[in-house]
Every structure is written in structure tokens, then in C-alpha cells.
C-alpha positions, 0 to 999 in steps of 0.5 A, spaced: 776 024 284 779 031 282 786 032 286 784 039 286 778 038 290 781 033 295 780 035 302 775 040 301 768 039 304 761 039 299 755 042 301 749 038 298 741 039 299 736 034 298 728 034 299 729 031 306 735 035 309 742 038 308 748 034 308 756 036 309 760 031 305 768 030 305 772 029 299 769 021 298 762 024 299 761 021 306 756 024 310 760 028 316 755 033 318 747 033 317 741 038 318 735 034 317 728 037 315 722 036 320 718 030 318 712 034 316 710 035 309 708 042 310 715 044 312 718 040 307 714 044 302 716 050 305 723 049 304 722 046 297 719 053 295 724 057 298 729 053 294 725 054 288 725 062 289 733 061 289 733 062 297 739 060 302 735 055 307 737 057 314 740 049 315 744 051 309 747 057 312 748 054 319 751 047 316 756 051 312 758 056 318 763 060 314 768 054 312 771 053 305 767 048 301 764 047 294 756 047 292 753 044 286 747 050 286 748 057 284 743 059 289 748 057 294 754 061 291 755 065 297 756 059 301 762 056 297 765 055 290 760 053 285 762 046 281 759 041 278 761 035 282 757 028 282 751 028 286 752 023 292 748 017 293 744 019 299 738 015 301 732 018 304 730 011 308 737 011 311 735 018 315 727 016 317 724 018 311 720 015 305 717 017 298 710 018 301 712 024 305 715 027 299 709 026 295 705 029 300 710 035 301 709 036 293 702 036 294 702 041 299 707 045 295 702 045 289 697 048 294 702 053 296 704 055 289 696 056 287 695 060 293 701 065 292 699 066 285 692 068 286 691 075 287 686 079 290 683 082 284 681 075 282 676 074 287 673 081 285 673 078 278 669 072 280 665 076 285 662 081 280 661 075 275 657 072 281 653 078 281 651 078 274 649 071 275 645 072 281 641 078 277 640 074 271 637 069 276 633 073 280 630 077 274 628 070 270 625 068 277 621 074 278 618 074 271 616 067 272 613 070 278 609 075 275 606 071 270 604 066 275 601 070 280 597 075 275 593 069 274 590 070 281 592 078 282 594 081 276 592 088 279 598 088 284 603 089 279 601 096 278 600 097 285 606 096 289 614 097 287 617 090 285 621 089 292 614 090 295 611 085 290 615 080 292 615 081 299 607 081 299 607 074 295 612 071 300 609 073 306 601 072 304 601 068 298 594 069 294 590 075 293 585 073 299 591 073 304 594 079 301 588 083 301 586 081 308 593 083 311 591 090 309 597 092 305 593 093 299 586 095 298 582 094 292 575 093 291 575 087 286 580 083 282 580 080 275 584 074 277 581 067 278 581 064 285 587 059 286 588 053 291 592 053 297 597 048 294 598 054 288 598 059 293 604 055 297 608 054 291 608 061 289 609 063 296 615 059 295 618 062 289 617 069 292 621 067 298 627 064 294 627 070 289 628 074 296 634 069 298 637 070 291 636 078 292 639 078 299 645 073 297 647 079 291 646 084 296 651 080 301 656 080 295 656 087 293 658 089 301 664 084 300 666 087 293 665 094 297 670 092 303 675 089 298 675 094 293 677 099 299 683 094 300 686 093 293 684 099 289 682 105 294 683 110 289 679 107 284 674 105 289 673 112 291 673 115 284 668 110 281 664 107 287 666 099 288 661 096 283 663 100 277 670 099 279 670 092 280 666 091 273 672 095 270 677 090 273 672 084 271 672 086 264 680 086 263 681 080 267 685 084 273 688 090 275 695 088 271 691 089 265 687 095 267 693 099 269 696 098 262 690 100 258 690 108 255 684 112 258 681 112 251 680 104 251 677 104 259 672 109 256 669 104 252 670 098 256 663 094 256 661 097 249 665 093 245 659 091 241 657 098 239 664 099 237 664 093 232 658 095 229 660 102 228 667 099 225 663 094 221 656 098 219 658 106 220 653 106 226 654 112 231 660 111 235 659 109 242 661 115 247 662 110 253 662 103 256 660 101 263 662 107 266 656 110 264 653 107 270 656 112 274 651 118 276 657 123 273 655 121 266 648 118 266 645 124 270 649 129 265 645 131 259 646 127 253 650 132 249 655 133 255 656 125 256 662 124 251 666 129 254 665 127 261 666 120 260 673 122 257 675 126 263 672 121 267 676 115 264 683 119 264 682 120 272 680 112 272 687 111 269 691 115 274 687 112 280 688 104 277 696 106 276 697 109 283 693 103 286 697 097 282 704 100 283 703 102 290 702 109 290 699 113 296 691 114 297 689 120 292 682 119 291 679 126 294 684 130 289 682 126 283 675 127 285 676 134 286 680 135 279 674 131 275 669 135 278 672 141 276 673 139 269 666 137 269 664 144 271 668 147 265 664 142 260 657 144 263 659 151 263 662 151 256 656 146 253 650 148 256 646 147 250 646 141 245 649 143 238 644 146 233 643 140 228 646 140 221 653 143 224 655 150 227 651 156 226 652 160 221 655 167 223 651 173 221 654 178 216 
């Protein structure tokens, strides 16, 4: 034992408690943790973060002592002394509790590292999957039901088409319902079993569509919470798709507006670079009405202005700024009005018109 350490107490923390030792490493005071894996896990996580535990502060009590860990520097002098032999079984603990505590700690770390925008990424990808499934099932339903009632496709919109088949099944039942009127049909008669099978397929398509609508509602609610400015400016689905394409808000917030403008148009951009094809003017932001309702010759400029405001909105959301969605929207609309006023007509083919002499 170093003579300089004689008479000085040592503070040591293990996974099951905090201990105050004399200069011969004998326990003179202790503060044991609850024998609950979740509570032990919580303390282990705090120690990992470099925090001082309440048990350590209480046991130290402002008295002079030495510690082994830098995180405890505020409680005493940090010196590298030998780890004392303190066994958990001597205090009513066993290693099975430690195993459970480590599992609980792992779960908590995963929860802490999961960001809200990661749920948005998964939700928008789920919508894409459900859309593909619904479209595929709908194509199959059309091919199948047209054997019985081919005229129905042109008589009612797609949503009504699926609802009619889900409710009534075959041509005869649909016509008897009075929802559709037709003098005669070119389709062949089907058996009751065939009709039930088509009816079941249509009902399942409606379930998929309803699930997609529910997830869209969820995205709308969550976007208001985690990205209010982006949500206000782009709408929930376009904003969520931008987050999904970049993998999260962190990545989206550091991108320049020129990159945001073309997110989702990577194939067209690659084709432009490889084959000298026409460069894309916009990516997924084209889904927003402010762009797709504009005349083609104005879309590039509007997309550029839109992307610039999106960049501001995302950075404000990511770095904790105030809600300024209406101001961004007003500034964007003002710029769009300027573009429409300056470019009411497309440029003449072949370049700028020649000046008259």
C-alpha cells in the first residue's frame, strides 16, 4: 500500500452497488442497487454516459477520498488503485441478475438510438409496398372479373369498381342492385364459387387500401410533430418521402437545395450524365401541386425555388427552430408569382427570338 494513500477512503462502484472502502480495501459503508434488472440497467447506462449516481454522491458526502473513474472526479482525486475484490453473492446478488440487466440495458440503448424520423421512413416505405400490392391485386381482379362483366371497367371509377365486386360479386348481382344499368353484356356466366372468389379478392383489396389510408393518417400526425415546417410547406407525404429518400432528417438537413430538388430523379440524372439525355428538373417534389399544376416551361424554376424553401424548413425543424411554415409558404408563393409573371409563355424553339433591326 502506498504510504501516501493510508487513511484515505476509496469510492468504488460495481454493477450491484457503490462501496466506500478504507485504506485496506475493507467495506465500511455501502449503497446497494435495487435487485431489479431494469433499475440496474438504468444505473449502468448513466455510468456509461459519464454521470454521477445519486448513491455515489450520497456515500461520498463531501468527504476527502480517491476514485478510479474520471466521471467521479468531482467526488475525489482520480488515482489508479487496484480493483478490490467485492463479490456480488456476498450481498445477495448473482450473475443471472447481471445478465438480465445487460439485456434490459441493450433494449434501452436501442430505444434511445431510434429517432422519430426512422418511423417515418418505415411508414412511407410501407405505403409504397401497400400501393404495389393493391395495384397488383387490382390488375388481377380486372382480368378475372372481365370474363364475367367486361363493360364494368369503363362504367364506374376504380374505387367504385372494387366496392361493387366486393359487395355483390358477379354481374347478375351487380345489375340487380341497381347500381349499374346495362342492356346486355358480352361476358360469360360464372358459377357461384367463381363469384365468391372474386368477391373475396375485391374485399381484400379494400382492406389493403384502408390500411394504406390509416398509415397516411399516421404520417400526417407524426410529420406535424417532428417536422412541422417541412410538413406545412410540402404536405406530409412529399415531406416524408424526402426524409425516406435520404434516410433521415440528419442527412436531409445537410443537403444543398440543388440536391433536394432532384431527390427521386437519380435514374434520369444518371441517364443525362451517361447518354447526354435531357437533364431532370425535379424529383419527388413534382408530386406537389405547386409544380405539377404549373406549365412545363415554369416547372424548373418553381422547383428550384421550392427546394430552396424546403432546405430552410428542414434545417429549422432539425435544429430546433421556431415554426415558420406560413412565412416560408408566403415567400414561396411570392416567388412563384414572379416566375409566372416573367415567363407567361414558353421560349420560342431554336433559342431567343432575334431582335428586329
